[in-house]
C-alpha positions, 0 to 999 in steps of 0.5 A, spaced: 288 705 319 292 702 315 292 710 310 294 712 316 300 708 317 302 708 309 303 716 311 307 715 316 311 711 313 312 715 306 313 720 311 320 716 315 322 715 308 321 721 305 325 724 312 331 718 311 333 720 304 332 727 305 338 726 313 342 720 307 342 725 301 344 732 306 351 733 303 349 731 297 344 736 295 343 735 287 343 729 287 337 729 293 333 734 288 334 730 282 331 723 286 326 727 289 324 731 282 324 722 280 319 721 284 315 726 282 316 725 276 313 718 277 307 721 281 305 725 274 305 719 270 303 715 274 296 720 275 295 720 268 297 713 266 290 712 271 285 718 270 287 718 262 285 726 262 290 730 260 286 736 265 286 733 271 294 731 271 296 739 268 292 741 274 296 735 279 302 739 276 300 745 275 299 745 283 307 741 284 310 747 281 305 751 285 306 749 292 313 748 291 314 755 288 311 757 295 315 752 298 322 757 295 319 764 298 318 761 305 324 757 305 328 764 303 325 769 308 324 764 314 333 762 312 335 770 310 331 771 317 335 768 321 328 764 323 331 757 321 339 755 318 340 749 313 346 745 314 351 743 310 351 749 304 356 752 300 356 758 302 352 764 300 347 760 299 341 759 304 336 754 301 337 747 298 336 745 291 331 739 293 327 745 298 322 747 293 320 740 290 320 737 298 314 742 299 311 739 293 311 732 296 308 733 302 303 737 299 301 731 295 302 726 300 297 730 305 292 732 300 291 725 298 290 722 305 285 727 306 281 725 301 282 718 304 281 720 310 274 724 308 268 723 304 263 728 301 258 725 307 264 729 311 262 736 315 267 742 314 268 742 321 270 734 321 274 737 314 278 743 318 279 737 323 281 733 319 286 738 315 290 740 321 291 734 324 296 732 317 298 738 316 301 737 325 303 731 326 306 728 320 309 734 319 312 734 326 315 727 324 318 727 318 321 734 321 323 732 327 328 725 322 331 731 319 333 736 325 335 730 329 340 726 324 342 734 323 340 737 316 337 744 319 336 746 326 330 752 328 331 758 331 324 760 335 322 757 343 317 753 344 320 746 341 317 739 340 322 734 338 326 739 334 321 742 332 318 749 334 309 751 336 309 756 331 313 752 325 307 747 326 302 752 326 305 756 319 306 749 316 298 746 318 296 754 315 301 752 308 297 745 309 289 749 309 292 754 304 294 748 298 288 744 300 282 750 299 288 751 291 286 744 290 279 744 291 278 750 289 281 748 281 279 742 281 271 745 281 273 750 276 274 744 273 269 739 274 266 745 270 269 746 264 268 740 263 260 739 264 260 743 257 264 738 252 261 732 255 254 734 254 257 736 247 259 729 248 253 727 249 248 732 244 252 728 238 253 721 240 244 723 240 244 725 234 249 720 229 243 715 229 238 720 227 242 722 221 245 716 220 237 714 217 236 721 215 242 719 210 238 711 210 231 714 207 233 718 203 238 712 199 235 711 193 232 703 193 236 699 188 
């Protein structure tokens, strides 16, 4: 429960920041980029594994690119509209970074709510629940403050049901991507760890052999 409340608070604060700086998109983009960089630095210092931090950075960039392409498609085809934009621009600069941070928040929440013993069905339920409820909370705040508006029917607090389903599906896709990348990194790290253990095991033997060959004084 505590983890869920923390994630909800982070969502509210993020939506509040977007609402507050919506008329200054470049400043908002810088603020969100600083948060993403702080997250990477914190993860790097805590894990001290460059490969893991690089994987986190890769996921941030990947979700940001997918987010930009999705937003470009939606705004170009008139499915939703962002307000307070200069003429000719359809997607604010901060939107891809917001996608990246949202994907990280949802993924971290998933990891806290499930473990290795959790069944696949339960994992899917948790992933979909997180992918619907938190975006509904954050998007409803932004919509109420005039950041953007959807042009689809059947809305809950300004968010269409179709949008929630697509967001949940995107979150599931990002989760599977992250798990696949993590599994690949684990496989890649096994040979290196085995080699390091073998090297450490051989070191005392080599030392004893060297001592045996050394002439007595």
